N, C-alpha and C positions, 0 to 999 in steps of 0.2 A: 620226125624231123632229121632234115639230111642239115649237113654240115655247115651249104650255101645257105638255107634257108633261117638258120641259128645264126649267120653274121645279119644276114638282112635285119632279122627281129633286131639284134644287138644294136643296129644302124638305125633305126625306127624308134627304139630308146633313147638315141642320140639325138634324135629329132623333136622329142618331146621334149627332151632335156634344153637342146638351144633354142627351141621356136623362139621363146622371148626374149633372146638377151638385149638384142638392138636398142628392145622400147627402154631401158632400166638408162638413163642420168645420171646415178652413183656409180663412178666411174669404180670402186673397190666391188661391190654388187654386183657389177657388169665382168670384172676379171675374174671374180669368184662363180658364175656359173658359167663365162669361156674354158675355166681349168678345169670341170665337173663336164662338160660337154666332151673335153679335147680328151679328156680319161673314155668315157665308152666310145668315141670314133677312135680309139688307140685301138680297144679289145676289138671294136668291128674291122677292123682292116686288114690288125693278126691273123682273124680267124677269115677272112679274103685272101690270105695271104699276099696282100701288098705291105710286104716289111719294110719299105723304105718311108710310106706315108704313114707308115704304125709308130715309125721310131720317129717320125718328125713333129708325128701329133701327141706323143708322148712327152717329149723335152717342149710343145708348145705349152702341155698344161705345167708341167712345172717351171716355165719359164713366167708362166701367167700369174703364177703365184708370191713367184720370189718378186717379180718387179709391183705388188704391192708394197712391198716394204722398202726394197733398193731398187732408185733411178740412175745406179754407178755405172759407167761409160764401161769399167772394167768388166762389170757384173753381163751388163748386155753382152760385150765381145765373147765371152765364156760361152753363152747359151748361142749365140752364131755360131763359135768353132766348132761345140759341141755338135750342131746341128749338121755344119759339115763334111763333117769327118765322121758321124753316127749315121746319116740319111744318105748319102751319098755313096756309101760301100755298098749300100743294100740295093741300089740302081739298076735296074735289066730292063730297062724301056727307057728311051731319051723323054716322054713323055711325064717318067715320074721326078723329072726336077723341078715339072710347075708348084707339086705341094713344099717342098723344099724351098722355093724363088718364095713362095708367099709365107712361107716360116719365116723365112729370113726380115723381108720387110716388114710384119707383123710384129716378129720382136724387135726390131725399130721403134717402132710405133709405139709398143707399149713402155718402152723406157725412158722414149727422149720427144714425146711429143703427147697431148690428152684434146679432149675435146670434139672440134669439127675435124681439124687435120686426122687424130690417132684413127676418127671411125674413118675418112675416106682411102687414107694405108690400108684400113683392116679390109674395106672394100675390095680393093686391088686384088690384097691377099686370097680373098673369099673368090675372086674369080679365076684363079690360078687351082683354087682346090675344086670350083664347079667342075673346069675342064677335067682336071685329073678323074674324080668322081662318076664324071659318062663314060670315059677313056676306060676307069677298073670297075665300071658293070654295079656299082656300089648306090643302088638305089634307096637307102636310106641317106647317104651322103649326098647325092646329087638333091634328092627334097632337102636338106636340111640345109646345105650350102646354096642351094639354087633359092631358098625363102630367104635366107641370109642377105643376100645379093638384093631381092625387091625390099624387104624389110629396111635391112639398113641404108639403100640408096632413099628409100623416101625417107628416112630420119633424118640424112643428109640434107637430103633440100628444105625438110621440114623444118631441121634447126637453123639452118643458111638463114630461112626465112624471116627466121625470131632472129637471126643477130641483126639480118638488116632493117627490122622495124625496131631495133635498141633493146631489144631483150636481149640475153646472155642465157641459155638455155644450160648452162655448165656453172651459174654464178657458185653455187654451193660449192664445187669442185674444185672449183678456180681459187678460190680461195683460201680451201684446205691447203692445195700444192702451195701455193704463193706462200702459206703461213711454215711449209715442212722444208721447202729450200730453203726462206730464212732461218730457219732453226739450223737447217745442216751447214749454212754457210758462216754461222756465228760459233759452230764447234769446231771449225779448218782452223 
């Protein structure tokens, strides 16, 4: 097996890891699965020679896990600055700025939003990654991000319709987030 096909096989594994992620209403489970997917994709991009994307996506994995416990503005800014510095240094073509922009947008979403708003921003981030992956020739990356674009898009519509009918698809998560925010403000 050539290194090209080995890299594509790793992309295929990432496809399998990530394909069900956006069905998850549990924000913590969603974030763990996103971090696992990002880790595998980082390996795929390093093997493909797409180092800016690889750096961006490994920072995404670390950032996603961190956002489970800390949603502070300064922690978010650290990850945005790290992404700008470490990933931007690896850019060799202008289109490689798309995954960096997508990573910054999703960083902001994971630290500052939740529910439907978070998923909507993640959808825009995914559009950046799909474009990059097509350009980079990443079969697994294009398939998985294209699937994310479709699945997350359908779920955004589904969750929006639920909210219009008075059903909060994120009720449990909203309660947990509110309690955590109240606890954090009491500790200040």
